[in-house]
N, C-alpha and C positions, 0 to 999 in steps of 0.2 A: 351388340355391334356398336362400334365407335362412330360418333358423328364425323362426317367428312372433314369439317373445319377443325375439329379437335385433333383428328389423326394427322392432318397436315401440319398443325402447330407443333404437335409432339415430335413429328419427324424432323422439322426444321430446327427445333431447339436441340434435339439430340445430335444433329449434324454439327450445329454451331458449338456445342459443348465438346464434341470430339475434336474439333479443330483447336479449341482452346487448350485441351489437354495435350494435344500433339505439340503445341508451341510453348508449353511450359517446361522450362529447364532450370531457371534460376530459383533459389529458395523462396523469394517473395512471390514469384509466379505460381510455384507449387502450392504455397499456402492459400493464395486467393482461389486457385482452381479447386482445392478441396472444399472450400466454402461454397463454391458454385455447384459442385456435385451434390452436396448435401441439400442445398436449397432446391435444386431441381427434383431430387427424390422426394422431398417433402411435398412438392406440388403435384406429384403423381400418385394416384391410387395403384395398388399392385397390379390390377388387371389392365392398366393403361401404360405399363412400362416396357412393352415389347420393343419399341424403337430404341429405348435407352440400352437395353441389353443386346440388341442386335447390332447397333452402330457404335455406341459410346463405350460400352464395357470392354470390347476387344482392344480398343485404343488405350483405355486405362491400363490394361494388363501390359500392353507394349511399353508404355512410358514408365510404369511402376518398376518393371524388371529390367528395363533398358535394352530391349531387343531392337534389332536394326531399324525396322520401320513398322508401320501399322499393319502391313500385309503379313508380317511374320507371325501375327496372332491367328492367321488362318492356315496358310500352308506353304509359303513360297521359299523362305530362306533355308539354308542348310542347317542341319542339327548341330553341327560343330562350330557354327559361327559364334564368336565371342560377343558378349553383351556390350552394349554401348556404354561409355562412361557417363552419359547423360541420364541414365536411369534414376528414378527418384530415390530408390533405396541407396544407390551408390552416392547420390548427392548428399543425402542426410549423413551418411557415414563420413564423407570427405569434409563436410562442413562442421561436423561434431556439434550440430545444433539441436539442443534438447527440445526447444519449442516447436521446431518443424517436425521433429520425430514424433512428438505427442500429437501434433495435428494429423499426420498421416496415420498414426496408430488408431486414433479415434475414428478415422474414416474406414479402416480395414479390420477393426476389431470384430470378434465374433458376435458381440452384442450391439454392433453399430447399426445405423439405419440402412446401410448398404446390404449387410448380411440379412437383415429382416426382409428387405425387398427381394433378395435372392431366394430366401425360403418361400416367400409368397409366390414368386414366379414359378418356382419348381413345383409347388403344390398344384398349380394350374396347368403345368406343362406347356407354358407359352413359348419357350425358346429351347432349341436344341442346337448343340455345336458339334462339329466334326473336328476332332483333334488331328493335327497334321501327323502323318505316319512317320515322317523323318525325324520327328522330335520324341518319338516313343523310345523306350529301352530297346537296345539292339536285338535282344532275343525275341521281343514282341514283333519288331519289324520283320524278322526272319519268318515268323509263323504267319504273319499276314501276307507274305509273298507267296504262300502256298494255299491253294483252295481247300485242300483237305485239313491242313493244320489250322486254318482260320475258323473252321467249324468247331474244333475242339478247344479253341483258346478260352472260350467262356467256361468250359468245364475244368480245365487244368489251372486256371488263374482266377480266383474269386473276384479280383478287382475289375475284371472284364466281363463278369457275368451279366448277361442281358444287355451288353453295351457294344457288342460286335454285330454290325448290321451289313447286309449286302449293299454294295454301291449301286444306286439307281441309274447312274450315268455309265459306269464301266461294268459290264456284265462279268460275273465270275470273280469280282474283286470285293473285298470287305474293308470296312472302315470302322473306326471307334467313335461312337456317338454318345455324347455326354450332356447332362443338364448343366445349369449355370454353376452350381456348387462344385460339381465334379470337374468341370472345365477349369475353373479357377484353381482348384487344388492340384490338377495336373501341371499347370504352369508354375505354381508355387513350388512343387517338388522338382521340376525341371530346372529352375533357376540356378541352384548351386552346381548342378551337373554341367550346365552351359558355361558357367564361370570357370569351373575346373578344367573343362576341355579347351577353353579359350586361352587360359593363362599358360605360361611356359615355365612354370616353377621347377618342374622336374629336370629341366636341362641345365639348371644352375649347378656348377661344380661345387662339391662339398670339400672345403679345405680343412686341414687338420689344425688342432690346437687353437680353435676359436672359442674363447670363453663365452661370448655372447650367445652362442648357439646352445650351450648347456643351460644358461639361464632361461632361454626361450622354451627349452624342452621341459625343465622342471616346473615352469609356471603352468604347464598344461595338466599337471597331475596334482590332485587334491592332497594337501598336506605339505607340498614342497614349496609353495609360493606364499608370499606374504601380500596382503592387500595393499595396493598402491593406487593412488588417485592423483589429481592435480591436472597436469597437461596431457595425461593419457586419454585414450578414447573412452568416452562415457558409455556404460553399458546400455543406457537409455537410447543411444543413437545407433546401436546395432539392431536396426529395425527388423531384420529378417529373423534373428534369434528370438527377439521379443514376440513377433507374430507367431513363430513356430510354437513357442511355449503356450501362448494364448489359445491357439487352435487345439493343441493337445489337451489342455486343461478343460476346454469347453466341450470338445466332441469325443474325447477318448476317456472313458471311465476306467480307472485302474483298479477300483475296488467294488463298484456297484454291480459288476457283472456276476457276482455270486448269486444274485436273485434269479436271473434269467438264463444262466448258462445251461442248466440241465434241460431247458425247454426252448432252446433257440429255434427249433424248427416249427414251433407252434405258438402263435400269438395268443391263443386262448389260455395258455398257461401262465402268461406274464401278468404281473400285477397291474391293476387298473390304472395306476398313476404313472406307469412307465411308458415313455415315448419310444415306440419301436424305431422311428426315424432316427433318433439319437444313436441307437445301436448300429444302424446301417451306416450312418455318417462316420462313426468312430472306426468301424471295421474298414470302410473304404479309405479313410485317411491313412491308417496304419499300413494297409496293403499298398497304397500308392507310394508312400515314402520308402517302403522296403524294396519295391520293384525298381524305382528310379535310382535309389542310392546304393543299395547293397547288391542287387542282382544285375541289372543293367547289361554290362558286357560280359557276364559270366557265360562260358560256353556250356555249362551244365546248370541251367537256371532252375530246373525242376528236379524233384527226387527221381531216382532211377526207377523205382517201382511204379510211380505215377506215369512216367514216360512209356514204360512197357505196357501198362494197362490200356493206354490210349493210342499206342503205336506211334508215338512222336519221337523223331530223331533229330538231333542237332548236328549236322555235318560240318559246321564251321569251327570245329575244335582246332584244326590246323591254322586257321586264321587268327583266332582269339586265344590260342593256347597259352601264350606268355604275355598277355596283356594285363597289366595291373589294373585295379579299380581306379575310377576317376579320383584324382587327388584333390585335396581341399575339403573333403566331406567329413573329416574326423570330428570337427566341433559339433556339427548338427547331428551326426550319428550318435555321438556320445550323449547329447541331450535327449534324443529319442530313446536310447537304451536305458538311461537312468530313470526317465519318466515311466517307461513301461514296466521296469523292474520294481518301481516303488510299491506296486500292489503286493509284491512278495514281502517287502519290508513291513508293510502295514499288517499283512497276514501273520507274520511271525511275532510282531510286537503287540498285537491286539488293538482294540479300539481306543484304549485310554490315551494313546499317544497322538491321536489324530482328531479328537473332538474339538481341540482348540483351533484347528486350521480354518482359515477364512473360506476356502473353496469348498462347496458342498460335495464335490466329487472326490475329495479325499476320504470322506466319512464312509464307514462300512454300512451296508444295508443288509440286515439279517444278522445271524449269529454264527459263530464258528468256534472251534477249539484251537486257539493260537498255539498251544503247545503240542498239538498232535502232529506227528510227522506225516508228510504227504506221500502217497504211493505214486511215484513219478511215472511208472510204466503203465499204469491203468488210466491213461489220459485219452480224451477225445480229441480228434483232429482240430487244430487251430488254436485252442486256448487251454490253459492249465485249469485243473479243477477248482483252484482257489481264486480264479478270476484274473490271472495275469495273462500277458500276451507272449510268454516266454517261448512257447513252441513255434509261434509264427516267426520269431527272430532267430532261432537256433541255427538252422542250416545256412540261411543267407549270410548271417553275421560271421559264422565260422569260415565260410569260403571267402568272404570279404577280407577278413584278417589274414587268412592263409595265403591268398593270392597276392596280397601286399608283401608278405614276407618272402614268397618264392620268386616273384616276378618283378619286384621293384629294382630298377637299374642301380648300379653302384653309384652313379653320379647323381642320384635323386636327391631332392631337398630333404634334409633331416627334419624339417618342420612337419612335413606330411607324414613321415614315418613315425615321428613321436606322437602325432595325433591318433594314428591308428593303434599304436601301442597303448596309448591311454584308454582307448575304447576297450581293448582286450582286458586291461588291468581292472577297469571299472566293472566289466562283466563277471570276472571271476571273483570279485569281492562285493557282492550285492549287499552283504551285511554292513558294509562301510557307508552305504547310502543312508542319508537321514533327511527328514523334512527341512532341516536347516539349510541344506544345499539349494533349495528352491526359494528360500526366504526373500532374497533380493529380487528375484524375478517376480515372485508373487506381489511384492510391494509395487514394482513398476507396472505390472499388468493391471493391478487394482487401482493404480493412480494414487497410491498412498505416499505421503511424504515421510513416513516413519521408516526406520531401517528395515523393518520387515522380518527380522530374525526372531525366532521363538526362544523361549527360555531354554538355556543350554541343558538343564537337567531333564527337560521333556523331550528334546529332539536329538539328543546325543546318539551318534551311531554306535552300534554294538559290534562286538567281534563275532567270530564263528562260534556257533553252538550246534549241538546235535540236531536241532530242528531244521538246520540247513542241509542235512544229509541228502534229502531227496533232490534238492537243487543240484548239488555236486554230482550225484550219480546221473541225473538227467543230462548234465552237461559235462560228463567225465572227460570227453576228448579235449575240452578247453584246458583241463588240468594235466593232461598226459601227452597226447599226440601233438597238440599245438605247441607245447613246451619244447618238444624235440625239434620241431620245425623252426622254432625261434632260435634255438641254439645254433642250428645250421645257418640261419640268417645272421646271427651275431658273429660267427666265424667269417662270413662273407663280407660284412661291413666293418670289421674291427679296425682295419687299416685306415678307414675314412675318418673316424673320430673315436679313438679308443676310450676317452673319458665318458662319452654319452653311452656307448654300447655297454661298457662295464656297469654303469649305473642302471641300465635297463635290465641286464641279466640279474643284477643284485636285487632289483625290485621284484622280479618274478619269483626268484628263489625265496625271498623273504615272505611273500604271500603264502607259498606252499608250506613253509616252516613256521608260519605265524601261530599255528595252533597244533598242539599234539594230536587232538582229536581229528583235525582235518588231514594231517599227514598220515596218521594211522589208517584213516578211511581210504585215502588214495593208494597207499601201499597194499592194503588188504584187498582192495578191488583189483589191483594189478596181479596179485597172487591168484585170485579167483579167475581172472581172465586167462591166465596161462595154465590153469589146471584143466586136465582133460575131463574130469568129472568131479562132482561134489565130493568133498572130503568128509568122511564119516567121523563123528565125534567132535567136530569143530563147528559149532552152531553159527559163529560169525561168518565163516567162509560159506557155509551152506545158505545163509540168508542172502549173501551177495551173489551167489552163483547164478541166480535167476536173472541177473542183469547182464550177464555176459553176452547172451545172444542179441539183445537190443543194442548193446554197445558195439558189437561186431558189425551189425547191420548199419549203424550210424557211421562207423569208420569207412565202410565200403561206399556208402551213399554220399556222405559229406565231402569225401576226398576223391570223388569220382573224376577220373580224367586228369587229376593233378599229378604230374610225374616230376619229382624233384631232380631226377637225373638230367632233365632238360634244362634246369636252371644252374647257374654258376655256383660253385661251392657246395656240391652235393656231399653229404656225410652219412647217407642212409642207403640201405640196400635197394635193389630194384623192386622188391616186394615189400617195401616199407609200409604200405598202406594196409597190409594184412596183419600187422602185429603192432604192439605197443612196446617201445624200447626204452622208455625213460629209466626204468630200474633194471635194465638188462646189464649183465656183467661183460658182455661181448665188446668187441672193438667199436661197434656202432651204438652202444648203449649210452645212456645219459651220463653215467659216471666217467667213462673214458673221454667223452667229448667235452665235458666240463673241466676235467683235468687238463686236457689239451688247451682249452680256452684260457684257463688261468695262466698257464705257462706262456701262451702267446700274448695275453694281455699284460702280464708283468714285464715281459721283454719289450713290448710296444711302448708302454708308458715310460720305461726307463730310457728308451731310445729318443723319446720326445721330451726329455726332462726339462722342466720349467719351474716357475715359482710355486706351482701347486703339486709338485712331485710327491711330497710327503702325504698330502691329502689323497692323491690318486692311489698310492700304495696302501694307504689305510683302507680304501674301498676294496682293493684286492684282498686284503686280509679279512675284511668282512665277508667277501665273496667266498673265501676259503672256509670260513666258519659256517656259512649257510650250506655249503656243499657237504661239510662234515656232519651237519645236522641231518641232511637228507640221506646220506649214504654211509655214515659211520665216520669215526674219528680217523681211520686209516685211509680215507678216500683221497686225500690230498697229499701228494708227495712234496716234501720240502726240498727244493732245489735252489742252488745258489747261482746267480748270474754274474759272478765276479769274473773279470777278464782272465782268460786262459792264455797260457804260454803258447806260442806258435808251434804247431806240431811239425816235425821234420817231414820232408817230402817222402812219399811212399812209392814203391815200385808200381808200375801200371797194373800188374796182376793183382796186387793187394787192393788197389783202388776199385777195381771192378769185381772183386770177389764178393759173393753174397754175405751181407752182414747179419741178416736176421731171417729166421724162418718162423712165421706165425708170431707169437708173442715172446719167443725165446731167441737168445743170441746163438750164433752158429757154433760157438765154442761149447755150448751146453748140449748140442744135439749129437746123439750117437745113433745115426740112422743106419739100420740094417736092411739091406735089400738093394734092388737095382737103383743105382744112383740116377739113372735117366728118368726114373719114375718117382723121384723124391718130390715132396711138396714144393710148390713154387714159392720162392722167397719174396719178401716185401720189396726188394730193390730190383726185381725182374719184371719185365713186361709180360703179363700172363698170356695174352693171345699169341705174341711173337714166340715165346718160349714153347708153347704147345705146338705151334706150326713147325718150328725147327726140330723139335723132338720127333714129330711124325715123319718129317723128311729124312732125318738121320736113321730112323728105324727102317724106312723104305730103302734107303741106300745100303744099309748094312745087309738087308735081306737079299738085295740084288748081288752084292759083292760076296755073299756067303760068309759074312763076318759073325753071324749069329750061331754058327755050329758049335762053338765052345760052350755057349750059353745053353743050347738045347741038350748037350751031353751031360749037363749038370742039373737037370731038372729036379732031381730028388734032393739036391743039396739045400741046406737051410741057411747057408751063409753066402754072402757076396764075395766075389774075388776080383782083385785088380790085376789084370794081365798086362805086362809090359811087352809091347810089340817091338820086335827087333827092327833095327834101322833098315835092313834089307827089305823087310815086308812093307815098311813105310814107303820106300822108294817104289816098290811094285804097285802099291795102291795109287801113288801119285801118277805112275805111268798109265794105269788103267783109267783114272779120271781124266787125264789129258787126252787119251784116245777117244773117250766118250765125248768130250767137249769138242774135239776136232770133227768127229763124225756129225754131231749136231750142226756145227757151223757149215760144213760142206753141204749137208742136206738143205739147210736154209738157203744157201747161195743157189743151189740147183733149182729149187722151187721158185726163187725170185726170177731166174733167167727164163724159166718156162712161162711164167706169167707175162 
């Protein structure tokens, strides 16, 4: 028990320090406050720091992330309120001050005195926080609003396991209770969501033919940009990205999980030197980031089978049905994705490539066969057998990307779209990730003055190899169905900025065609997917046929509730989510849609002809070459867009005459049968044509005009009967009489009423 005088002194000093933090906004004030915090923590033993974490720490979170006031760290302000420009992270970013950035980083780093104190306090369970419900992801807020759903939240979402407690003040209500580490990480994950909701970037109109936008887009994709420094923002001052990478590297092991993965449920099976709390922290951090960034406002946040097993329903689909993900998350999501997939790269390349790395968490623990393909379908929930976090990311990331493509408004910022596109490109090319990608961040986090880049021969990224086959099959929808959705997106956004959209489509097709082995795998899997049963005598198809059912289940689950017919620019059938159409030869297949896109892109680029017209048309030619590589040399039709002579005026009957039936011109059709039952042509309104045909049949039946047809039932040919003019006059008289009778009947009813 603390002495009374010591407790009073600790309380008063904590209150004074909280006031100092709250008043610190200028760079020099922030620097001196960081020194004061470290000095105060040095003077406190872990078991005497209750007052600091009860009073001072919430205020520190408030000022660090720039929330509206100190009370926002408890429960009061709205979840969509934008962060204040006086937040310390924003101040460092605006000042571009490396010294101040290093000062703040040393305070918040995972090996800092503050985090050591957090670990000590959590071990003693001295402080517990209640995270405000209005700041939680939208789907979690919905579940907490229901008493029954609140009880199963811990079971369906690991991040809330043993953290949902009954409210002692409000009966039948539940709240999320966290320790200090968990509380800080929730606010850390919420910060970019709050910024994205507060900024109004998506309302900015996208103008055509703006060259600077293309440069901004290509700079976000590895290999397109050249390193530039000078007056630009220093990466050391991007404190949030710097802290994110430091926390991932410290708490999330991308390779060491090989040791304990088979025995995660039993601590007795873990090695004696392994810290089980480190495993829990890593899983908690990854789950927190995924739920705040990727899931958040998704109206289908959990797998369909999981919802059915627990009886959970999400009825707000009509409210959030066309809501895109929070914008501005692309940069941090891409860093998270690349880091988590790094374990796969290490697994494929072996241990020799990582022994030189400074961080011990890159190194492999245990042995494995790096050249042995993985069995992707024999996986345990949560993590991949080789120790990666891929399965945890698959569904949320897929829906995050797909919802952006489907529901992003046409006037949206191209920067946000390009960031999400870059996330997708990085995910489908994990073999392009190398340790060299993290060299600069490693040097900054370690405080090294050297460049931080490893020897090029040791860290060079590799291309696709057969050892990646398991990864492609486990994520097959990223290479097939998502490509089709992206083509629809490209058609929708082509008129906004044709240059960028063409570059994006070219990048996707170039990845698919980058390796013959990769393309053959994707095509063969598509053949197996559309086969009714295993084909005898073809071992390759037989070996892939066992993946059809899991892929079909993924397709149903990952695209649950997403209906492209609700979005503008639909190019797929209503039952599109039941099939894969990338290599289909139909009108809605990838070949036809890409042909149409090329024609539209070429016409669009010529219409906005400028100084870079030749370069843009060269991109179109490259696009044609990639399409030919995917679908064959005859996939792209060579059409000329030279000005055509003005056609003479046509009679009205010729203008409205059907030009096409299906894929064939009307002149090529020799239809035999009842002309009223002919296939509906492309330039007819289907539902209106069917309605009028039914009405005509009903009218003919009443007027007895079907007698000639019924007398020729046995005939195998259709006949065109010319009705005499006298009969036509008789029909008009009958119709006139019927119309007059209906009119009189209506007038009589009106008078009676």
